[in-house]
C-alpha positions as CSV (number, residue, x, y, z in Angstrom):
1,X,111.6,103.3,91.2
2,X,114.2,103.2,94.0
3,X,116.6,101.3,91.7
4,X,116.5,103.9,89.0
5,X,117.0,106.7,91.5
6,X,119.9,104.7,93.1
7,X,121.5,104.3,89.6
8,X,121.3,108.0,89.1
9,X,123.0,108.6,92.5
10,X,125.8,106.3,91.4
11,X,126.5,108.1,88.1
12,X,129.8,109.8,87.8
13,X,129.5,111.2,84.3
14,X,127.9,114.6,83.6
15,X,125.4,113.6,81.0
16,X,122.5,113.3,83.4
17,X,120.2,115.7,85.2
18,X,117.4,115.2,87.7
19,X,114.2,117.2,87.9
20,X,112.1,116.7,91.1
21,X,108.6,118.1,90.8
22,X,106.5,118.3,94.0
23,X,108.6,115.5,95.4
24,X,108.6,114.2,98.9
25,X,112.0,112.9,99.9
26,X,111.6,112.9,103.7
27,X,110.2,109.6,104.7
28,X,109.2,111.0,108.1
29,X,106.8,113.5,106.5
30,X,105.2,110.7,104.4
31,X,102.2,109.7,106.4
32,X,99.3,107.6,105.5
33,X,95.9,108.8,106.5
34,X,92.8,107.1,107.7
35,X,91.4,107.0,104.2
36,X,94.5,105.2,102.9
37,X,93.6,102.4,105.3
38,X,89.9,102.4,104.2
39,X,90.9,102.3,100.5
40,X,92.6,99.0,101.1
41,X,89.5,97.3,102.5
42,X,88.3,94.5,100.3
43,X,84.7,96.0,100.4
44,X,85.9,99.5,99.3
45,X,88.8,98.8,96.9
46,X,86.7,97.5,93.9
47,X,84.6,100.6,93.9
48,X,87.5,103.1,93.7
49,X,88.4,104.8,90.5
50,X,91.5,103.5,88.9
51,X,93.6,106.6,89.6
52,X,92.6,106.4,93.3
53,X,93.7,102.7,93.5
54,X,97.1,103.6,91.9
55,X,97.5,106.7,94.2
56,X,96.8,104.6,97.3
57,X,99.2,101.8,96.2
58,X,101.9,104.5,95.6
59,X,101.3,106.0,99.0
60,X,101.9,102.7,100.8
61,X,105.1,102.1,98.8
62,X,106.3,105.6,99.0
63,X,107.6,105.6,102.6
64,X,109.7,102.6,102.1
65,X,111.1,103.7,98.7
66,X,111.9,107.2,100.0
67,X,113.7,105.7,103.0
68,X,115.9,103.6,100.6
69,X,116.7,106.7,98.6
70,X,117.5,108.9,101.6
71,X,121.0,107.5,102.1
72,X,121.9,108.2,98.4
73,X,120.7,111.8,98.1
74,X,124.1,113.3,99.1
75,X,125.8,111.2,96.4
76,X,123.9,112.7,93.5
77,X,126.4,114.8,91.6
78,X,124.5,115.6,88.4
79,X,122.5,118.9,88.1
80,X,119.3,118.8,90.1
81,X,116.3,121.1,89.8
82,X,113.7,120.9,92.5
83,X,110.3,122.5,91.6
84,X,107.7,122.8,94.3
85,X,104.6,124.9,94.9
86,X,104.1,126.6,98.3
87,X,100.4,125.7,98.3
88,X,100.9,121.9,97.8
89,X,98.3,120.2,99.8
90,X,99.5,116.6,99.0
91,X,103.3,116.9,99.5
92,X,104.0,119.5,102.1
93,X,106.2,122.4,101.0
94,X,108.5,121.6,104.0
95,X,109.7,118.7,101.9
96,X,111.8,121.1,99.9
97,X,113.8,122.2,103.0
98,X,114.7,118.6,103.6
99,X,115.8,118.1,100.0
100,X,117.9,121.2,100.0
101,X,119.6,120.1,103.3
102,X,120.3,116.6,102.0
103,X,121.7,117.8,98.7
104,X,123.5,120.9,100.0
105,X,126.9,119.6,98.8
106,X,125.7,119.5,95.2
107,X,127.0,122.7,93.6
108,X,124.4,122.2,90.8
109,X,121.3,122.2,92.9
110,X,118.7,124.7,91.7
111,X,115.3,125.3,93.4
112,X,112.3,126.8,91.6
113,X,109.6,127.8,94.1
114,X,106.1,128.4,92.6
115,X,104.3,130.7,94.9
116,X,100.8,129.5,95.7
117,X,100.8,126.4,93.4
118,X,99.3,123.1,94.5
119,X,100.5,119.6,93.8
120,X,99.0,119.7,90.3
121,X,101.7,122.0,89.2
122,X,102.7,119.6,86.3
123,X,99.2,120.1,84.8
124,X,98.7,123.8,85.6
125,X,102.3,125.0,84.8
126,X,103.0,122.4,82.1
127,X,104.9,124.8,79.8
128,X,107.2,126.0,82.6
129,X,108.0,122.5,83.6
130,X,108.6,121.5,80.0
131,X,110.9,124.5,79.5
132,X,112.8,123.6,82.6
133,X,113.5,120.1,81.3
134,X,114.4,121.4,77.9
135,X,116.8,123.9,79.4
136,X,118.4,121.1,81.4
137,X,118.8,119.0,78.2
138,X,120.3,122.0,76.4
139,X,122.7,122.7,79.3
140,X,122.4,123.8,82.9
141,X,124.0,127.1,82.2
142,X,121.0,128.1,80.0
143,X,118.6,127.1,82.8
144,X,120.5,129.2,85.4
145,X,120.6,132.2,83.1
146,X,116.9,132.1,82.4
147,X,115.9,131.7,86.1
148,X,118.3,134.2,87.7
C-alpha cells in the first residue's frame, strides 16, 4: 500500500488523481486500543469474524505505513479530493486538518466535508462518492463546478 502511494507522490504527469475517503494520514493519531491487543491473542483470534481479523491486521500495519507516507504528502501534485465525515468514530475528523496542512502547497486540493457522517460514508453515501470519482475522471474542473 505504501509503495503505491509513494509512486503516486512521484508522478509528474497530470493524468492521475487521488481520492482519500475517511483517511487517517497522521501516524500520531493512529492509536491501537486494548481490544486490538486482545484480538491478536492466539485464544481469541480464531473466533473472530474474517472482517475483524482483517481490520485488526490493518490497524497494526497502519501506523507504520502512514509514517512512511508522511514524508511524501507534500510531493503529491495531482488533483486530490479529501472526503471525510464530521461524525467519524473510527478515524477522527481531526485527521482532515493534518491532511490539509501537509498538502497545503497543492493548488488542486479539494475537501468535501460530510456533516454528521460516520466512517461508513462509502456505504451510506455511495452515489456521492461514485460521482466524485467520476467527476475526477472527467476532469477536475467539472468536480469543482459541481461542488462550489
